[in-house]
C-alpha positions, -999 to 999 in steps of 0.1 A, spaced: -290 521 -447 -259 545 -456 -268 567 -492 -302 572 -488 -316 610 -492 -345 608 -467 -376 630 -468 -377 660 -448 -402 683 -429 -373 716 -433 -368 711 -466 -403 709 -474 -408 742 -455 -379 762 -471 -395 755 -504 -424 764 -498 -413 798 -483 -391 799 -511 -414 792 -535 -438 821 -527 -412 843 -555 -394 867 -523 -365 862 -507 -369 849 -475 -349 855 -445 -330 827 -420 -349 845 -393 -379 842 -406 -374 803 -416 -359 793 -386 -394 808 -368 -415 792 -387 -403 760 -392 -392 757 -352 -351 751 -356 -323 769 -359 -311 797 -384 -278 773 -387 -298 739 -395 -317 762 -420 -281 766 -435 -275 731 -437 -303 726 -454 -301 754 -485 -264 740 -484 -279 702 -493 -303 711 -515 -279 740 -533 -256 704 -537 -284 685 -551 -292 711 -578 -316 743 -564 -301 773 -574 -306 795 -542 -291 828 -539 -281 839 -506 -276 876 -493 -271 893 -458 -314 901 -469 -317 861 -472 -323 835 -497 -343 836 -531 -352 805 -548 -344 811 -588 -345 771 -604 -349 739 -594 -340 703 -606 -372 689 -613 -358 657 -596 -383 635 -580 -366 639 -541 -385 625 -514 -402 661 -502 -413 670 -537 -437 637 -539 -467 627 -521 -457 594 -515 -433 578 -488 -401 573 -506 -362 576 -504 -336 584 -531 -299 577 -540 -276 593 -559 -260 561 -580 -267 525 -566 -265 492 -582 -299 481 -580 -328 500 -570 -341 461 -561 -314 456 -536 -325 488 -518 -359 482 -517 -355 444 -509 -332 453 -477 -359 478 -464 -382 453 -472 -369 427 -451 -363 454 -423 -400 460 -422 -403 492 -446 -443 492 -450 -454 489 -486 -459 516 -507 -422 525 -504 -403 538 -534 -368 534 -537 -356 560 -563 -322 563 -584 -308 592 -604 -285 562 -614 -281 528 -618 -250 507 -623 -260 474 -626 -300 477 -630 -315 444 -642 -343 432 -664 -360 400 -664 -341 361 -671 -308 379 -656 -309 407 -685 -291 441 -677 -310 474 -683 -290 506 -693 -302 530 -662 -278 560 -672 -287 594 -660 -322 614 -674 -343 581 -668 -369 573 -638 -355 544 -622 -377 531 -591 -384 498 -570 -420 500 -547 -419 474 -518 -460 458 -514 -474 435 -494 -497 414 -513 -518 387 -497 -512 361 -527 -491 333 -533 -455 338 -544 -461 315 -577 -490 343 -584 -463 377 -584 -462 376 -619 -498 387 -615 -483 420 -606 -465 430 -639 -502 439 -660 -515 467 -639 -479 480 -637 -473 479 -673 -508 493 -682 -501 524 -652 -466 531 -676 -494 531 -704 -517 554 -695 -487 580 -681 -476 577 -712 -510 587 -725 -510 614 -705 -479 633 -729 -499 622 -764 -478 591 -764 -493 560 -776 -480 529 -761 -486 491 -759 -480 467 -734 -456 433 -745 -450 407 -713 -428 427 -690 -418 457 -714 -438 491 -729 -433 495 -764 -438 527 -787 -440 518 -821 -413 485 -817 -391 507 -797 -390 498 -757 -392 530 -737 -400 507 -702 -387 478 -682 -411 456 -654 -395 435 -631 -406 414 -602 -391 395 -571 -404 386 -540 -400 370 -510 -420 340 -489 -436 311 -487 -451 290 -516 -486 299 -502 -474 336 -482 -459 364 -500 -442 385 -473 -429 411 -499 -427 422 -535 -404 445 -552 -417 460 -584 -391 476 -607 -396 504 -634 -373 517 -655 -387 546 -682 -364 563 -707 -376 599 -700 -347 618 -715 -314 597 -709 -294 579 -737 -310 549 -745 -294 517 -764 -300 502 -799 -339 494 -804 -354 521 -773 -366 547 -773 -367 578 -747 -399 602 -741 -375 629 -751 -370 617 -786 -406 608 -790 -417 643 -782 -388 661 -788 -385 679 -753 -392 656 -721 -413 667 -694 -393 662 -660 -389 636 -638 -405 647 -610 -434 658 -635 -434 623 -654 -428 605 -613 -458 625 -596 -481 610 -627 -461 574 -626 -470 570 -591 -507 582 -587 -514 560 -619 -491 532 -604 -508 532 -571 -541 536 -586 -535 501 -610 -521 481 -582 -546 492 -551 -577 482 -576 -561 450 -585 -548 444 -552 -580 461 -534 -613 459 -555 -634 484 -543 -609 504 -521 -587 533 -527 -550 535 -521 -539 569 -502 -505 588 -495 -482 582 -473 -452 608 -474 -431 617 -442 -433 655 -431 
């Protein structure tokens, strides 16, 4: 599918070496990663375009700053990232139809037509955490709404990690009466069997929000990075939904590379 940013063994390797705090030559990277110097150069160029500040000289490369975005190579879950899309729900649904395994996350920097319950629209400007996750639960189609409470619980627990007291209401999470996050579930299958379910989550982190909503940045005065929040929330979500769907078992990550 076009437009999807995928996990990359080479990008993981390059960043791992650069995070040692020293300048690393292209030759050293190429030898360690078993790729060509041209391949290293191309990946560094792509990382720079995505917000990493990497100084380049004849002596090699040095990492100066990072964007703090939840790119696939920064996470320990199977995931895809898209810069701009109408809705991660649509992308995840197509991937699920094509056989993508469960616990695959689709993350967007921005959504142009993010949706909520009953056809409502979810404002999805840059700075928020917008994602969908594919599940293949053994349940009836009529019961997929049961996936909402454990998802909301995961969001509430994530916010509590930052000292934010939140409460869940139907398909949303609120802080002092203002909406901070929303959840949507869509599924496909027969009446007695779900082929796949897609859970969509929108969390206001540091993005501009409409009236009646609030972001983590507004509450705290300074928001953690989207990467940090996603790592916490994805872990809480896999734990919460994993326990709900498979009591007594533990869900592991499935990152590539």
